[in-house]
C-alpha positions in Angstrom: 73.2 121.3 135.5 72.9 118.2 133.3 75.0 120.0 130.7 77.9 120.4 133.2 77.7 116.7 134.1 77.6 115.7 130.5 80.6 117.9 129.7 82.6 116.6 132.6 81.8 113.0 131.6 83.0 113.6 128.1 86.1 115.3 129.4 86.9 112.3 131.7 86.4 109.8 128.9 88.7 111.8 126.6 91.2 112.0 129.5 91.1 108.2 130.0 92.0 107.6 126.4 95.2 109.7 126.9 98.2 107.4 127.4 100.0 109.8 129.7 97.1 110.0 132.1 96.7 106.2 132.2 100.4 105.9 132.9 100.1 108.3 135.8 97.1 106.5 137.2 98.9 103.1 136.9 102.0 104.5 138.6 99.9 105.9 141.5 98.1 102.5 141.9 101.5 100.6 141.9 102.9 103.2 144.5 99.9 102.7 146.7 100.2 98.9 146.5 103.9 99.0 147.3 103.3 101.3 150.3 100.5 99.1 151.6 102.6 96.0 151.3 105.6 97.6 153.0 103.4 98.8 155.9 101.9 95.3 156.4 105.4 93.8 156.5 106.6 96.4 159.0 103.6 95.6 161.2 104.3 91.9 160.9 107.9 92.4 161.8 107.0 94.5 164.8 104.6 91.9 166.1 107.2 89.2 165.7 109.9 91.2 167.5 107.5 91.8 170.3 106.8 88.1 170.6 110.6 87.3 170.5 111.2 89.9 173.3 108.4 88.4 175.5 109.9 84.9 174.9 113.4 86.1 175.8 112.1 87.7 179.0 110.3 84.5 180.0 113.4 82.5 179.3 115.5 84.9 181.5 112.9 84.6 184.3 113.0 80.8 184.1 116.8 80.8 184.2 116.8 82.9 187.3 114.2 80.5 188.9 116.4 77.6 188.0 119.5 79.2 189.5 117.6 79.9 192.7 116.4 76.3 192.9 120.0 75.1 192.3 121.3 77.3 195.1 118.4 76.2 197.4 119.3 72.6 196.7 122.9 73.2 197.4 122.0 74.9 200.7 119.7 71.9 201.7 122.6 69.6 201.2 124.9 71.5 203.6 125.7 70.4 207.1 124.5 73.8 208.5 121.0 73.2 207.2 121.0 69.6 208.6 122.1 71.0 212.0 119.4 73.7 212.0 116.7 71.2 210.9 117.7 68.8 213.7 117.6 71.6 216.3 114.2 72.8 215.1 112.4 69.4 214.5 114.0 67.2 217.1 115.1 69.5 219.8 118.7 68.5 219.4 121.7 70.6 220.6 125.4 70.5 220.3 127.5 69.3 223.3 127.7 72.0 225.9 124.5 73.7 225.0 121.5 73.8 227.4 117.9 73.7 226.0 115.2 75.4 227.9 111.6 74.3 227.0 109.0 76.9 227.9 105.3 75.8 227.7 103.1 77.7 225.3 100.7 78.8 228.1 103.6 80.6 229.9 105.0 82.1 226.7 101.5 83.4 225.6 100.9 85.1 228.9 103.7 87.6 228.2 102.7 88.5 224.7 100.4 91.3 223.6 97.7 90.9 221.1 98.2 92.8 217.9 95.3 93.8 215.8 96.2 93.2 212.2 94.6 95.7 209.9 95.0 95.6 206.2 96.4 98.4 204.0 92.9 98.9 202.6 91.6 99.8 206.1 94.3 102.4 206.6 93.7 103.8 203.1 90.0 104.0 203.8 90.5 105.8 207.0 92.9 108.2 205.3 90.4 108.8 202.5 87.6 109.6 204.9 89.6 112.4 206.5 90.1 114.1 203.1 87.7 116.8 201.9 84.9 115.9 199.5 86.4 117.7 196.5 89.7 115.9 196.9 88.1 112.5 197.1 86.0 113.3 194.1 89.0 114.5 192.1 90.9 111.3 193.0 88.0 109.1 192.0 87.8 110.8 188.6 91.6 110.3 188.3 91.2 106.6 189.1 88.4 106.3 186.5 90.3 107.9 183.7 93.8 106.5 184.6 93.3 103.1 186.3 96.2 101.7 188.2 98.2 99.0 186.4 
C-alpha cells in the first residue's frame, strides 16, 4: 500500500517537472478563470437589465398617473363639472327644472336592507359543502403552490 503511494508520488513529481504538463495545467487554470469572470459579468449584466426594466415600468406607471391627473384637472375646470357640483352641493337647478326634496325618513321606509357578506364567507360556505378529500387536496395545493 505504501509502495503504491510512494510510486504515485514520485510519478506526480516527475510529471510536474515536464513542461508540457505544466503548460496544460496553466492553460486549464486560465480557461477556468476566464469562464468564471465571464459568468460573473453575465450575472451582473442580467441584474442591471432587470433593475432597468423595473425602473422603466415604474416610469410608465407614473406617466399614466400624471396623464390621469391632468385629465381629471381638465374635467374639474369644465362648466359641466361646476354645474353638477352646484346641483349636488347647493341644490341648484337650471331654469325650468323642478326640485323635489324627499326627507330621508320617507326614502328609507321604501328601501330593503341588504346583508353584505364578504367573498370569504361565500368561499367558506362553498368549501364546507365539498367532500373531505377534495378540501384536503386543495389545502395541499395551496401549501405547495401559494397564490401570488
